[in-house]
Structures are given as C-alpha cells and as structure tokens.
N, C-alpha and C positions, 0 to 999 in steps of 0.2 A: 530584309528586301522581300521575303515572302508576305509578310504583314503589309508592307507597302503595297501590293499588289503584283508583284515581279513574278513570272511563271520560273519553273527552275533553271533553265538555262540562263535567263538574264540574271537571278540570284546569284548563280554561281560567276559568271563572266563579272559581275559588277563587284561581288566579293574579293574575286581574285585581283582585280585593277587596284581596289582601296587596300587590300591588304599588301601586295608588292610596293605601294607606294607609301604605306606607313614603315614597312620594314627597311625600305631605303633610306630612310630618315626624313621623307618629304610630308612632314604632319600636317602641312596646310591642305593637303589634298586627298588623305585618307579617309578614314571614318568620323574625323571631325566635321565632315560633310552632310552625314546623316540627318541632323536636324534641318539643314538647309534644304535638303531634297524633300523632307517629310513637308516643310512649308510650302515648297513649291508645289507637292502634289496637291496639297490642301488648296492653293490658289489656282490650281488648273493648269499651270505650265507645263508639268512633267505627266504625260498619261503611261502609269508604269506598267499596264499591261500590253502596250504598243510595241511591236516590232518592226526594224527596218525592211524596207523593201527596195529591191534594184527597180529605179525610175527608167533608166536609159544605159545602153551597152554598145560602146562603139569601140572596135578594137582594142586599144590600150587603154582605155578609159572606160570610167562606171560613175554613172551619179545614183546616189542613193537617198532616199526619202526616210528621215527617221521617224516621221509620223509623231514627233514631240515625246519621244519614249526617253529612256534611259540613256543619257549620253555614250556610257562606258560600253551599252550593247551596240549603239551605231558605230563608236568607235572601232570595235573590234571587227565588225563586219566590214568597216570601211578599209580597213588595213589588210584583211584578208582578200579582200578584191584585188587591191593594189598589188600584192605578193602573187596572186594568181597570173595576173596580167603580167607582171614582170618574169614569171617564169616561162610565159609564152614568147613575150616581145623584146624581153631584155630590160625593159623598164614599163612600169603600171602606174595608174593614177586613178585614185577614186577620191570622189569630192560629195560631202554630204552636206542637206540642208534640212530644215525643219528638226534641229537638233537642240540639245541642252549640254550643261556642262559634262565634260567628259575625263574630268580628271586630271592627271599629269600627263602632258604630251609625252613625255619620255616613253611611258609603258608601250604606245604604239609602235614607235621606232624599235624598239626592244624586241617586239614581236619578230620583226622583219629579221633584225640582226641576229637572234636566236634560230635562225633557219637559213642562215649563210647570205642573207640580203642585206643592203644598205637600206637603210628606214629613215623616211622624213614626215613628220607630223605637226600641223599647223591647225589652228583653229581661231575662229574669232570669238569674241566673249561677250558677256549679257551686261548691259548699261554703261553709262559714262564713268570711265574709271581713270584714265590715264589722261593727264591734262598736256595738249600738244603744247612743243616749245614756242613760248611767247604769249600763250592764252592764259586768260584767268579762269576758265571753268575747265573740267575734264569733258571730254567728248569718245576718245577711242578706248578700245578695252587693253587689257593685259596681253592679248594677241601673242599666245606662246610658241615657242619652235621647239620642237623635239627632232632630234638627229641620233641614230645610232649605227654604228658598223662593225661588223664582224672582226674580231682579230684572232683566228685560228681558233685554239683549243681553249683561251681564255677568257674572259668576261669580254663582252664589246665595249668599243669607246662609246661614252653615250654623252650627249649635249643636250640637257633640259632646260629652258630659261623664258622667263617672260621677258617681253619687250619693254616692261616697266623694270624700275630699279627692284622691286619686290612685287609678288604677286598680290591680290588683294586679301588671300587666306592667310598670308604669313602675319599681315597686320591683325588678323583676326587671331592666330595663335599666340601673338604677344598680348592680345588683349584676353584672351583666356589665361595665360600665365601673369599677367600683370607687369610685364617688361615695358621698357620704354622703346621707342622706336629710334632707328636711326636718324640722323640730322636732314639726310635727302632723299627719305622714302615718300613722305606726305607733305602736300603743302596747301595753303589757303588760296585765297582769288587774291592774295596781295604778294603771293611767291614766297611767304615767310613759312619755316618749316614748323610740322607739327609733331611734336613727340610723344603726347598722351595717346596710349593705343587707345583705349576707350572711345575718347573723343574723336578720334581719326576714325575707326572702324564705324562708330555711329554715322559720322559725316559722310562716309564713302558709300554707305548703304541706305542712307535715307532719301537718296537721288534730289537733295537741294543744289547739288552743284558746287558746294563751297569750299569742298575737300577734293583733292585728286592727288593720284598716283604719280610720281615722279616718272618718265621714260627713263628707260636704261641709259645709264651716263650720269644722270641727275636733272636737275632743273636747270635751264638755261643753255644756250651753245658755248659757253665757255666750258662747262662740264661734259659736252659732246653728247648732252640729251637730244640733240637734232638728230643723231644716229638711232636712238633709241626709236624716237618718234617715226623717223623713215622707214625702219624694221617693222614697227606695227602697221603702217601703213600697207608694205608690200605684204605682210601675212594678212591685212583685212581684205585686199582686195584678190589674192590667191584662195584666201579659205571661203569668201562671202560671195565676190564677184561671179565666181565659175559656178557656182551652185545655187546662185540665186538667194542667198541668204538677206536677212536684213542689214541695212545700214547701221553705224554704230550710234550710241547715244541712248537715252534713257526713253522707255514707251511703256504704255502701260499694258498689261497682259502679256502673253507669251511673247518672247524676243527670240526670233529665228536665228541660231546660231549657226554657222557652218565651218566645216572641217576640210582639209585636204591632205590626202596621204600620197606619197610617194614611194614606190621601191623599185631598186635597182638591183638586177641579178649581175654581179661582177663576172661570174663566170660566161655569160653569154655577150657581155660588152667587149670583154677581152681576154679569149680562153688561155693566152698564151702568158699573162701576167696576174698570178694571184693577188687581188687587191688585200685579201684578210693577212698574207705575211706581210705585206709593205704596212699596213695598219699597225700590227703587232710590234714593227722594227721601230716604228714612229714613236710608237707609246715609250717602248723601253728607252729611247735615245733621248726623249724628254723627260721622262723619269730619272734620267742618269746625270741631268743636267745640272751644274754646281748651284747649291742652294744659298741665298743671302745667310739663312739660318742652318747650320748644320744640323740642327734639331728637328728642321721642319723641312722634310723633302719636297721637291717640286712634284705637281700632281697633275694628272690629265684629265680631262673632262669624264666624269663617271666615277672616277675614284673615291671622292667621300661615300657616294652611295654604294659602292662595294663594300668599304668598312663598315658603313651603318648596317648593312645586311648580316655581316658576319658577326658584329657585335649584337646585334637584335635578335637574331636567330638563336644565340648563346643565352642571353640575358633579358631577353622580352622586349617589349615596346613599351615606352613611358609614356602615359596619359596624364596630361593636366586633371587636377581635382575637378575643375569646375567643367570640362569636358565631360568626364563620367558621370557627374552630376546631370549632366544634359541627356546623356544616354540612357540613364535610369529612368529619368521623365519620360523620354521618349518610347521606352519599353513599356513603362505603365501604360501610356497613352494608347499603346498599340495590343496591348495585352499580350507582351511578349515575356518570356522570363528574362531576368537581367542575369546574365553569366560571368561579368568580369568579377573579380575577387580582387581586392587589394593586395599587393605583394610588398614587404619590405624592400628598400632598394639591397643589391648584392653587396 
C-alpha cells in the first residue's frame, strides 16, 4: 500500500479491511484485489494520495467527497461519521461520492456493531455487471448490502451480501482456482448459463456486455431474480442518488461510486429495551432450530465468517497459487520485498 502511494494511515486502514475480509473467508474482496487496485491506479481511476473530506454536514447527516482515493479509507471515514451522528441523534447517515471499490460491505457495518451500534452499509459499484430481469445485457452493479447488530458479549449478527447471485470477485476466485461456476451465476445474451470461470470473468470485465451476473435469486422472475434486481435498484438510489454519484453502466475513465452508511444507537432509540439482548436471544433460538441434517446445524447470518476467522487464525489463510504469483509479480513491479512463504497444508 505504501508503494502504491498511500500514506501511513491509509495503508493501515486498507490493510486492516483486506486482512479482516480474508480472515473471514471472503477471499473475493481481500488481497486478491491488490492487482486490480494497481491497474486502476495506473489508469488514473484511483488517486492513492487522496484523503476524503466532509463536503456537507447537517444535523444527523454528512456528505463526504472521497476525492477518488482508496475506497476503504473513504468507507472507514463514512461509517465513523455516521456513528458519531448516531451517538448524538440516535441515528446517523453518511453518504460518500467520488469513491472507488471499498471491499466487503460487511466490514463497515461491523465497525458500528463493535461499538454497540446497529450498522448498515451499501454501495453502488463500478461498471455494468448485473443483468436486469428480462434484459439481454448487464447494466446494474453488484450493489452489496452489509448489516450488523450487536449481540451482547458475543460476535455481532452480520449480513454481508451482493444483490447479484455472486459478486464479480467470486467469479475471479473461481478463475484463479480453475473451478466451474454455479449454473445460475453468469448468463450470456441469450440467458444461457456460462460455467467456464475464465471465459465468464473475461467476458464480465471486457465491458462488451455479452456476459452478466444474475440478480440475487437467479435469472428470470420464476427464480425470484426480480427481487434481487429490485434490491439492487434500491441500493443504487440510496448509495448514488443521495450523494450524487454516477448512474450505473460502463463508462470510460473514472466511475463515480457512491456509498451510504447508517448507524443506529439502540440505547437512544429505546433506553428501556436493550436490543443487543433481543438479538442474542433471537440468534440462539435460530441456532437451536431442528436441522434437516443433524450433522449440519442451523446457522445465522455471520456464523460462517465466525468459523472462518477461528480456523484461519489458527491455521493461516489459504491463497491460490495463481494469486501468489500475481502478488509476487506486483511486488517486483513496485520494488517491494515479497514476504509470503509457501507452507504445506496442516
């Protein structure tokens, strides 16, 4: 990050966001993004030296100009502002424009939950990726939603999801590892599924419009894909319309991405009824539900990431060989020492 041109604070925040993401098992949004950020810096889409600034501050809301810097830095600043407003007003809203990719949406919601607040994080995304229900070509983005609620002394309940069946970077992870895609992840202009990960990733990133990600639920209204498409539209309006970011779709040069963060202080909203206790009980009741398979207990949003963090903290974070090759080449290009050493599986 320092070799990219980030200052010490930006490097620390971006590293923390990417590390937490990989530790949580979200391999699509961690350090596998570094080669893409390098490319976007070279193209002029990311200004690695830029720091976000507050452009407008009014009561419970704040508008932030990310100044085309690293998205993680702007996302961190946005949620911090929303949290500060929530402590004063009970609810706070921060919207960000002129931004770039900020990684996993859930990270910023977790920031709020770690401090006893309910957090909501949404963003528009760069480029035409999601094919609207009934359309031939992609137009919308993956438009993710992150939500986190504190649950007492335990880990928060966390929802972190794209409004597409999978995010673009999950296709990238399958391309790196050589695995086939799920049948409903990517479709071509006839609506037929694309299973080859390399062909799909190339088609999604060449801006030809020949391949698109299915909305959450799958292609077509019969699979309820219209609901994912509707959620993506909601996120686009909340993230981009409020802050004045770009409309979706492919465009040359910098694509103005928008974020919206909402923080709620449950203690100010309802001092007599601790929401964290309710959340903890709800999660335990859901986990206690009778499972279809006794060997596979019912999970709650965030449980897989909790398990990943425990396992990877103990055994390390697995990285695909093609990714480590890319990172080694990136270090060589930037003049950095390559510090990763291959370790045999435990």
